[in-house]
C-alpha positions as CSV (number, residue, x, y, z in Angstrom):
1,M,97.2,25.5,-55.3
2,R,93.8,26.8,-56.2
3,T,90.9,28.2,-54.3
4,T,87.5,26.8,-54.8
5,K,84.0,27.6,-53.5
6,A,82.9,26.0,-50.2
7,C,80.0,24.4,-52.0
8,E,82.4,22.2,-54.1
9,T,83.5,18.8,-53.0
10,D,87.0,19.2,-54.3
11,V,88.5,21.9,-52.0
12,F,92.1,23.0,-51.8
13,A,91.7,26.2,-49.7
14,S,90.8,27.0,-46.1
15,N,88.4,29.5,-44.8
16,Y,89.4,31.0,-41.5
17,S,88.2,33.9,-39.4
18,V,90.3,37.0,-39.1
19,F,89.3,39.9,-36.9
20,A,87.9,42.6,-39.0
21,M,85.4,44.3,-36.8
22,G,82.8,46.9,-37.3
23,V,79.8,48.4,-35.6
24,L,76.7,48.9,-37.7
25,A,73.8,51.2,-36.7
26,S,70.5,49.5,-37.2
27,A,67.6,51.3,-35.6
28,A,68.5,51.3,-31.9
29,L,70.7,48.3,-32.1
30,L,74.5,48.6,-32.7
31,L,76.1,45.4,-34.1
32,I,79.8,44.4,-33.9
33,L,80.9,42.8,-37.1
34,T,84.0,40.7,-37.9
35,R,85.6,40.4,-41.4
36,F,86.7,37.0,-42.6
37,Y,88.2,35.6,-45.8
38,E,89.8,32.7,-47.5
39,V,93.5,31.9,-47.9
40,D,95.4,29.2,-49.8
41,G,98.0,27.0,-48.2
42,A,96.2,25.6,-45.1
43,S,97.4,22.1,-46.0
44,G,101.0,23.0,-46.7
45,T,103.2,21.6,-49.4
46,K,105.4,18.7,-48.2
47,W,106.6,16.7,-45.2
48,A,110.1,17.3,-43.7
49,E,111.7,14.7,-41.3
50,V,112.7,15.9,-37.9
51,S,115.5,14.2,-35.8
52,G,114.4,11.9,-33.0
53,R,111.9,9.1,-32.5
54,L,108.5,9.4,-30.8
55,Q,105.3,7.5,-30.4
56,S,103.1,10.6,-30.5
57,V,103.5,14.3,-30.8
58,G,101.6,17.4,-29.7
59,I,101.8,21.0,-30.9
60,G,100.4,24.2,-29.4
61,D,101.4,27.7,-28.4
62,S,103.7,26.2,-25.8
63,G,105.7,24.5,-28.5
64,V,106.1,21.0,-29.8
65,W,106.1,18.1,-27.3
66,G,106.2,14.4,-27.7
67,V,106.3,11.0,-25.9
68,T,108.3,7.9,-26.8
69,A,107.2,4.3,-26.8
70,N,108.5,3.9,-23.2
71,S,106.5,7.0,-22.1
72,A,109.5,9.4,-21.9
73,I,108.6,13.1,-22.4
74,F,110.4,15.5,-24.7
75,F,110.1,19.2,-25.5
76,R,111.4,20.6,-28.8
77,R,113.6,23.6,-28.0
78,G,112.9,26.8,-29.9
79,T,109.3,26.0,-30.8
80,Q,107.4,27.9,-28.1
81,Y,105.5,30.6,-30.0
82,H,107.7,29.8,-33.0
83,L,105.9,27.0,-34.6
84,D,107.0,27.8,-38.1
85,T,110.4,26.4,-37.2
86,A,111.7,22.9,-36.5
87,G,113.7,23.9,-33.4
88,P,117.3,22.9,-32.8
89,S,117.0,19.9,-30.5
90,W,114.9,17.8,-28.1
91,V,115.2,18.1,-24.3
92,Q,113.8,15.4,-22.0
93,V,111.4,16.5,-19.4
94,P,111.0,14.6,-16.1
95,G,107.9,12.3,-15.9
96,Q,106.1,9.7,-17.9
97,L,103.1,10.0,-20.1
98,S,101.5,7.9,-22.8
99,Q,99.8,10.8,-24.6
100,L,99.8,14.6,-24.3
101,S,98.2,17.8,-25.6
102,V,99.7,21.3,-25.7
103,G,97.9,24.5,-24.7
104,H,98.9,28.1,-24.1
105,G,101.2,28.2,-21.1
106,V,100.0,24.7,-20.1
107,L,100.4,21.1,-21.1
108,W,98.0,18.2,-20.3
109,G,98.8,14.5,-20.4
110,V,97.8,11.0,-19.4
111,N,99.9,8.1,-18.4
112,V,99.4,4.3,-18.9
113,L,97.4,4.1,-15.7
114,F,95.0,6.8,-17.1
115,F,96.2,9.3,-14.5
116,I,95.8,12.9,-15.6
117,F,98.6,15.5,-15.2
118,V,99.1,19.1,-16.1
119,R,102.5,20.8,-16.6
120,R,102.8,24.0,-14.6
121,G,105.3,26.9,-14.8
122,I,105.5,27.1,-18.6
123,T,106.7,30.6,-19.5
124,T,109.1,32.1,-22.0
125,L,111.9,31.8,-19.4
126,T,111.0,28.2,-18.5
127,P,109.5,26.8,-21.7
128,E,109.7,23.2,-20.4
129,G,107.7,24.2,-17.3
130,T,108.6,23.6,-13.7
131,H,106.5,20.8,-12.2
132,W,103.6,18.3,-12.7
133,E,100.3,18.5,-10.9
134,R,98.0,15.5,-10.7
135,I,94.4,16.2,-11.7
136,S,91.5,14.1,-10.4
137,G,89.9,11.8,-12.9
138,S,90.8,9.1,-15.3
139,L,91.3,9.5,-19.0
140,K,93.0,7.5,-21.8
141,Q,93.2,10.4,-24.3
142,I,93.1,14.2,-23.8
143,S,92.9,17.3,-26.1
144,V,93.6,21.0,-25.4
145,N,92.5,23.9,-27.6
146,T,95.5,26.1,-27.3
147,H,93.5,29.2,-28.2
148,T,91.1,28.9,-25.2
149,N,92.9,26.2,-23.2
150,E,89.6,24.3,-23.0
151,V,90.2,20.6,-22.4
152,W,88.3,17.5,-23.6
153,G,89.0,13.8,-23.1
154,V,87.8,10.2,-23.2
155,N,88.2,7.5,-20.6
156,S,88.9,3.8,-21.0
157,N,85.2,3.1,-21.5
158,N,85.0,5.8,-24.2
159,V,83.0,8.1,-22.1
160,I,83.4,11.8,-23.1
161,Y,84.4,14.5,-20.6
162,R,85.0,18.3,-20.8
163,R,86.9,20.3,-18.2
164,Q,84.8,23.0,-16.5
165,G,86.0,26.3,-14.8
166,I,88.9,27.0,-17.2
167,T,89.5,30.7,-17.6
168,S,92.3,33.0,-18.9
169,T,93.8,32.9,-15.4
170,N,92.9,29.3,-14.3
171,Y,94.3,26.9,-16.8
172,V,93.4,23.7,-14.9
173,G,89.7,24.4,-14.2
174,T,87.6,23.0,-11.4
175,S,85.8,19.8,-12.4
176,W,84.9,17.4,-15.1
177,Q,81.6,17.5,-17.0
178,Q,80.4,14.2,-18.5
179,L,78.8,14.5,-22.0
180,D,76.6,12.3,-24.1
181,G,78.1,10.0,-26.7
182,S,80.9,7.5,-27.0
183,L,84.3,8.2,-28.6
184,T,87.7,6.6,-28.6
185,S,89.5,10.0,-29.4
186,V,88.5,13.6,-29.3
187,S,90.1,16.9,-30.5
188,A,89.2,20.5,-29.6
189,G,90.3,23.4,-31.8
190,H,89.1,26.5,-33.5
191,A,87.0,24.5,-35.9
192,G,85.1,23.0,-33.0
193,V,85.2,19.6,-31.2
194,W,85.6,16.5,-33.3
195,G,86.0,12.8,-32.5
196,T,86.1,9.3,-33.7
197,N,84.4,6.2,-32.2
198,S,85.3,2.5,-32.0
199,A,83.9,1.9,-35.5
200,N,86.1,4.8,-36.8
201,A,83.0,6.9,-37.5
202,I,83.6,10.7,-37.4
203,Y,81.6,13.1,-35.3
204,Y,81.3,16.9,-34.9
205,R,80.0,18.5,-31.7
206,V,77.3,21.0,-32.8
207,G,77.7,24.5,-31.3
208,T,81.5,24.3,-30.7
209,G,82.8,25.7,-33.9
210,N,84.7,29.0,-34.3
211,G,86.6,28.4,-31.0
212,I,83.7,29.5,-28.8
213,G,84.7,27.1,-26.0
214,T,81.4,25.6,-25.0
215,A,80.0,22.1,-24.3
216,G,78.0,22.3,-27.5
217,D,74.5,20.7,-28.1
218,S,74.8,17.3,-29.8
219,W,76.9,15.1,-32.0
220,V,76.4,14.9,-35.7
221,Q,78.1,12.2,-37.9
222,V,80.4,13.4,-40.7
223,P,81.0,11.1,-43.7
224,G,84.3,9.2,-43.6
225,S,86.3,6.8,-41.6
226,L,89.3,7.8,-39.3
227,V,91.1,6.5,-36.3
228,R,92.9,9.8,-35.4
229,I,91.7,13.4,-35.8
230,S,93.1,16.8,-35.0
231,V,91.4,20.2,-35.3
232,G,92.8,23.5,-36.6
233,I,91.4,26.7,-38.0
234,G,89.1,26.0,-40.9
235,I,90.8,22.6,-41.4
236,I,90.6,19.1,-39.9
237,W,93.5,16.6,-40.2
238,G,92.9,12.8,-39.8
239,I,94.4,9.4,-40.3
240,N,92.5,6.3,-41.3
241,G,93.2,2.7,-40.3
242,G,95.8,2.3,-43.0
243,G,97.8,5.3,-41.9
244,L,96.6,7.4,-44.9
245,I,96.3,11.2,-44.2
246,F,93.3,13.3,-45.0
247,I,92.2,16.9,-44.6
248,R,88.7,18.4,-44.5
249,L,88.2,21.9,-45.7
250,G,85.4,24.3,-46.6
251,I,84.7,24.8,-42.9
252,T,82.8,28.0,-42.2
253,V,80.5,29.4,-39.6
254,S,77.5,28.5,-41.8
255,N,78.9,25.1,-42.6
256,P,81.0,23.9,-39.6
257,T,81.4,20.4,-40.8
258,G,83.0,21.3,-44.1
259,V,82.4,19.8,-47.6
260,G,84.7,16.8,-48.1
261,W,87.9,14.9,-47.4
262,N,91.1,15.2,-49.5
263,R,94.1,12.9,-49.4
264,I,97.5,14.3,-48.4
265,P,100.6,12.3,-49.6
266,G,102.3,10.3,-46.8
267,Q,101.5,7.8,-44.1
268,L,101.3,8.6,-40.3
269,A,100.3,6.9,-37.1
270,H,99.7,10.1,-35.1
271,I,99.1,13.7,-36.1
272,S,98.7,17.0,-34.3
273,V,97.7,20.5,-35.7
274,N,98.0,23.7,-33.7
275,P,94.5,25.1,-33.3
276,T,95.7,28.7,-33.6
277,T,98.3,28.5,-36.4
278,N,97.5,25.3,-38.4
279,H,101.1,24.1,-38.2
280,V,101.2,20.3,-38.3
281,W,103.5,17.6,-36.9
282,G,103.1,13.9,-37.1
283,V,104.7,10.5,-36.3
284,N,104.7,7.4,-38.5
285,S,104.4,3.8,-37.4
286,G,108.2,3.6,-37.1
287,G,108.4,6.6,-34.7
288,V,109.9,8.9,-37.4
289,I,108.9,12.5,-36.8
290,Y,107.7,14.8,-39.5
291,R,106.5,18.4,-39.7
292,R,104.5,20.0,-42.5
293,H,106.2,22.6,-44.7
294,G,104.5,25.4,-46.5
295,V,101.5,25.8,-44.1
296,V,100.0,29.3,-44.4
297,S,99.2,30.2,-40.8
298,P,96.2,32.4,-40.0
299,I,98.6,34.3,-37.7
300,H,101.6,34.7,-40.0
301,G,99.9,34.1,-43.4
302,H,101.1,35.8,-46.6
303,P,102.3,39.4,-46.4
304,V,99.6,41.8,-47.5
305,T,100.9,43.4,-50.8
306,G,97.7,44.6,-52.4
307,N,96.0,41.3,-53.3
308,L,92.3,41.6,-53.0
309,P,91.6,38.3,-51.2
310,H,93.2,39.8,-48.1
311,L,90.3,42.3,-47.9
312,G,88.0,39.5,-46.8
313,T,84.7,38.4,-48.2
314,N,82.0,39.1,-45.7
315,W,81.0,40.6,-42.3
316,R,79.9,38.6,-39.4
317,N,78.0,39.8,-36.3
318,I,79.6,39.7,-32.8
319,P,76.9,40.2,-30.1
320,L,77.3,43.5,-28.1
321,T,75.9,47.0,-28.4
322,A,78.8,49.4,-28.8
323,I,79.8,52.8,-30.0
324,H,83.5,52.2,-30.7
325,V,85.8,49.2,-31.3
326,D,89.5,48.7,-31.9
327,V,91.8,45.7,-32.4
328,G,95.5,45.2,-31.8
329,A,97.9,42.8,-30.3
330,A,96.4,43.4,-26.8
331,G,93.1,42.1,-28.1
332,V,89.7,43.5,-29.2
333,W,88.5,46.4,-27.1
334,V,85.1,48.2,-27.3
335,I,83.3,51.0,-25.7
336,G,79.8,49.9,-25.1
337,S,76.7,52.0,-25.8
338,N,76.5,52.6,-22.0
339,G,80.0,54.0,-21.9
340,N,81.6,51.0,-20.3
341,I,84.8,49.5,-21.7
342,Y,85.1,45.8,-22.6
343,V,87.8,43.5,-23.9
344,R,87.1,40.3,-25.8
345,S,88.6,37.3,-24.1
346,Y,91.1,35.2,-26.0
347,T,91.8,37.8,-28.6
348,Q,95.1,38.9,-27.3
349,G,98.0,38.3,-29.7
350,P,97.1,37.9,-33.4
351,A,93.4,38.7,-33.5
352,D,92.3,36.1,-36.0
353,V,89.3,34.7,-34.0
354,D,86.0,35.9,-32.6
355,G,87.0,35.3,-29.0
356,V,84.8,33.9,-26.3
357,S,83.2,36.6,-24.1
358,W,83.3,40.3,-23.2
359,L,85.2,41.2,-20.0
360,L,84.3,44.5,-18.3
361,V,87.2,47.0,-17.8
362,G,87.0,49.8,-15.3
363,G,86.8,53.4,-16.6
364,R,84.9,55.4,-19.2
365,L,86.3,56.6,-22.6
366,I,84.9,58.0,-25.8
367,Q,87.7,56.5,-28.0
368,L,90.6,54.1,-27.6
369,S,93.4,52.4,-29.6
370,V,95.0,49.1,-28.9
371,G,98.7,48.3,-29.1
372,K,101.0,45.5,-27.9
373,G,100.4,45.0,-24.2
374,V,99.0,48.5,-24.0
375,V,95.8,50.5,-24.7
376,W,95.5,54.3,-25.1
377,G,92.3,56.2,-24.8
378,V,90.6,59.6,-24.4
379,N,87.6,60.5,-22.3
380,S,84.8,63.0,-22.7
381,G,87.0,65.7,-21.2
382,F,89.7,64.9,-23.8
383,N,92.1,63.6,-21.1
384,T,94.5,61.0,-22.4
385,F,95.0,57.7,-20.6
386,I,97.2,54.6,-21.0
387,R,96.5,51.1,-19.7
388,I,99.4,48.7,-19.3
389,G,100.0,45.2,-17.9
390,I,97.8,43.6,-20.6
391,T,98.7,39.9,-21.3
392,R,96.7,36.8,-22.2
393,D,96.7,35.9,-18.6
394,A,95.6,39.4,-17.5
395,P,93.6,40.6,-20.6
396,T,92.1,43.6,-18.8
397,G,95.4,45.1,-17.7
398,T,96.2,46.7,-14.4
399,G,94.9,50.3,-14.4
400,W,94.6,53.6,-16.2
401,T,97.3,56.3,-16.0
402,N,96.8,59.9,-17.2
403,A,99.3,60.8,-20.0
404,G,99.0,64.5,-19.6
405,R,97.8,65.7,-23.0
406,Q,94.4,66.8,-24.2
407,L,93.4,64.8,-27.3
408,Q,90.2,64.1,-29.1
409,Q,91.5,61.0,-30.9
410,I,94.5,58.7,-30.5
411,S,96.1,55.9,-32.5
412,V,98.7,53.2,-31.5
413,N,100.8,51.2,-33.8
414,S,100.3,47.6,-32.6
415,E,103.7,46.5,-33.9
416,T,105.9,49.3,-32.5
417,N,103.5,50.9,-29.9
418,E,104.3,54.4,-31.2
419,V,101.4,56.8,-30.5
420,W,100.0,59.7,-32.5
421,G,97.0,61.9,-31.7
422,V,95.0,65.0,-32.5
423,S,93.8,67.7,-30.1
424,P,90.3,69.2,-29.9
425,S,91.7,72.1,-32.1
426,N,93.0,69.5,-34.7
427,E,96.7,69.9,-33.7
428,I,98.8,66.8,-34.3
429,F,101.0,65.2,-31.6
430,R,103.3,62.3,-31.5
431,R,104.4,60.6,-28.2
432,T,108.2,60.6,-27.7
433,G,110.4,58.2,-25.7
434,I,108.3,55.0,-26.4
435,V,110.5,51.9,-26.4
436,S,109.2,48.5,-27.2
437,T,112.0,46.1,-28.0
438,C,113.3,42.9,-26.4
439,G,115.0,43.8,-23.1
440,H,114.0,47.4,-23.2
441,S,110.5,48.7,-22.7
442,N,108.9,52.1,-22.0
443,L,105.3,51.9,-23.1
444,F,104.4,55.2,-21.4
445,G,107.0,57.4,-23.2
446,T,108.4,60.7,-22.0
447,G,106.6,63.6,-23.7
448,W,104.6,64.9,-26.6
449,E,106.0,66.3,-29.8
450,R,104.0,68.7,-31.9
451,V,103.9,67.8,-35.6
452,E,103.0,70.5,-38.2
453,G,99.6,70.4,-39.9
454,Q,96.0,70.0,-38.9
455,L,94.0,66.7,-38.8
456,K,90.8,65.5,-37.2
457,V,91.8,61.9,-37.4
458,V,95.3,60.3,-37.4
459,S,96.3,56.6,-37.7
460,T,99.7,54.9,-37.4
461,G,100.4,51.4,-38.7
462,G,102.6,49.3,-40.9
463,A,101.6,51.4,-43.9
464,G,102.8,54.5,-42.1
465,V,101.0,57.5,-40.6
466,W,97.8,58.6,-42.4
467,G,95.3,61.3,-41.5
468,V,92.1,63.1,-42.5
469,S,91.8,66.8,-42.3
470,P,88.7,68.8,-41.1
471,T,87.6,69.1,-44.7
472,N,87.9,65.2,-45.2
473,A,91.1,65.5,-47.3
474,I,93.5,62.6,-47.0
475,F,97.2,62.9,-46.1
476,Y,100.2,60.5,-45.7
477,R,103.2,61.3,-43.6
478,L,106.4,60.6,-45.6
479,D,109.0,58.4,-44.0
480,T,106.8,56.8,-41.3
481,N,106.2,53.2,-42.4
482,N,107.3,50.2,-40.4
483,Y,110.1,49.4,-42.9
484,G,112.8,51.0,-40.8
485,Q,111.2,54.5,-41.0
486,L,109.7,55.0,-37.6
487,G,109.6,58.5,-36.2
488,S,107.9,61.8,-36.8
489,G,108.4,61.6,-40.6
490,T,109.4,64.5,-42.8
491,S,106.3,66.1,-44.4
492,W,102.6,65.5,-45.3
493,V,101.6,64.6,-48.9
494,H,98.1,64.9,-50.1
495,V,96.5,61.7,-51.4
496,P,93.4,61.9,-53.7
497,G,90.1,61.1,-52.2
498,S,87.7,62.1,-49.4
499,L,87.3,60.3,-46.1
500,A,85.8,60.9,-42.7
501,W,87.9,58.2,-40.9
502,I,91.0,56.3,-41.8
503,S,93.0,53.4,-40.4
504,S,96.5,52.3,-41.4
505,G,97.2,48.5,-41.7
506,D,100.1,46.5,-43.1
507,G,100.3,47.0,-46.8
508,Y,96.9,48.8,-47.1
509,V,94.8,51.5,-45.6
510,W,91.1,51.4,-44.8
511,G,88.8,54.4,-44.7
512,V,85.2,55.5,-44.3
513,A,83.8,58.2,-46.6
514,P,81.4,60.9,-45.3
515,D,78.5,58.9,-46.7
516,F,79.7,55.8,-44.6
517,T,80.9,53.9,-47.6
518,I,84.0,51.8,-46.8
519,F,87.1,52.0,-49.0
520,V,90.5,50.4,-48.9
521,R,93.7,51.6,-50.5
522,I,95.9,48.8,-51.9
523,G,99.3,48.4,-53.5
524,I,101.2,49.9,-50.6
525,T,104.8,48.6,-50.2
526,A,108.1,49.8,-48.8
527,C,108.8,51.4,-52.1
528,V,105.3,52.6,-53.0
529,T,104.4,54.1,-49.6
530,Y,101.1,55.7,-50.5
531,A,100.1,53.6,-53.5
532,H,99.1,55.1,-56.9
533,R,96.1,52.8,-57.2
534,N,92.5,53.4,-56.9
535,G,90.6,52.5,-53.7
536,V,88.2,49.6,-53.7
537,G,84.7,50.1,-52.3
538,I,83.6,47.6,-49.6
539,P,79.9,47.0,-49.2
540,R,78.9,48.0,-45.6
541,S,78.3,51.4,-44.0
542,L,80.4,52.1,-41.0
543,C,81.2,55.5,-39.4
544,S,84.7,54.6,-38.2
545,I,87.0,51.8,-39.0
546,Q,90.3,50.6,-37.5
547,C,92.9,48.2,-38.7
548,E,95.5,46.3,-36.6
549,P,98.7,47.6,-38.0
550,S,100.9,44.5,-37.7
551,K,98.4,42.0,-39.1
552,G,96.0,43.9,-41.4
553,H,92.9,42.9,-39.3
554,V,90.0,45.3,-39.8
555,D,87.5,46.6,-37.3
556,G,85.2,49.6,-37.3
557,G,82.8,51.4,-35.1
558,T,79.4,52.8,-36.1
559,Q,77.6,55.1,-33.7
560,T,74.1,56.5,-33.8
561,Q,75.7,59.9,-33.8
562,C,79.1,59.9,-35.4
563,M,81.6,62.4,-34.2
564,Y,84.2,63.7,-36.7
């Protein structure tokens, strides 16, 4: 497949947003920036048949679900949070629905009488859920954005509704909001809210793109004719009246309606794309079930092995004034210019979206680092704290606990949760006793281990442990990458260059020079652990930069007064 520019009409690549955050000092205003880029493979390579027969199918973080022609409901085992697999088998779920849509920890559906239901109790232990709850209202078709759990629907008179009051802890909301326009079907995803009307005309809701979860402003018609539509990240899938399949690409923040439709081989009667991973399932007119192979998910994507497209193409502003920002599996966290701590809602897990809003977290810190279900930080007195209990349902966690070590800077590996830090006198420490595996977890650890050497900044990630000395020299810790070499390592090796801040990602390392120029070191693999390749300059001045270790997402913090 080939990548083309968004201005071309023949597009075979998808633009999607990946969190690469920074904070830029501009007069008195500090801006948060997000890095985004293009990737091939959003449309996949081929269709693969899946056992069973369905009338329609739905895919989301809570797995693959479907309904038969007689309204029986089925869940595909093994697909919850594992959408890159077909799963082993179907299991019937009690109840009857004519159409459904899958969210995160929740399922919405409607029956032949247009009654609305929501499936409760969906967890990793009970992926099929525990019971149905009737929701007031009447809809013939419904759509859930699995990233935000926002819900849109249309009734039998083609009137459009949006569910109000949905939050990260209230999946069912409080009431229905009627919106202008008339649609026969609607779909909500990261690329916004799209729909088709009774004449098969296609519409996009202005102001709903990039997964921001709002009611939008107005409808704008998009060229083409479809009877079914489904919204992903940077891509729209649709089916016309003859069952032909189309995708729309070139969708960006500046061009939310994309640039053109492209035909995908095959014929389907129903299609569903997961709004957070772009995995696609469909059903043809005979009830045969298919899933799309070869889709490059914005979450899983290609491994980063030094290819320049993974560095992104531009920076985008995220509103907030801040002095420090970090991104990890527990989301995007910032320290505001007023010293308050905030977390970006709906960024927990793979941080490939801008999120929706900032949530205030208690406490005050001068620097923090985000792991998996945990955040570590230091305050102005160099006291070290850990915050646990962080989930998508509880994005702010449960409270701060003192970790008993004076540090001026700290770093968490978002894949393994290992912790490194440096003291006010530039001594290096590593947290011992941390366990973060299935069935065993000790996020707090047991003690601190002194590691030889002196650094003012240390960073742990998939590319290993890296650091910057008080003289801005760069060092890599041998035998510390994520390829089975976790631990305190063996020795420090000097890497050419001069940086004031450094951040270790997966397959590459980002850094900021003393003059605020951004650099990235590429070509890092399990065999070439500190890459004998020249760094690549990135246009934008930041005073600190962080990279989520397990995904390579980049963020940085610029302060009016940078502390090194």
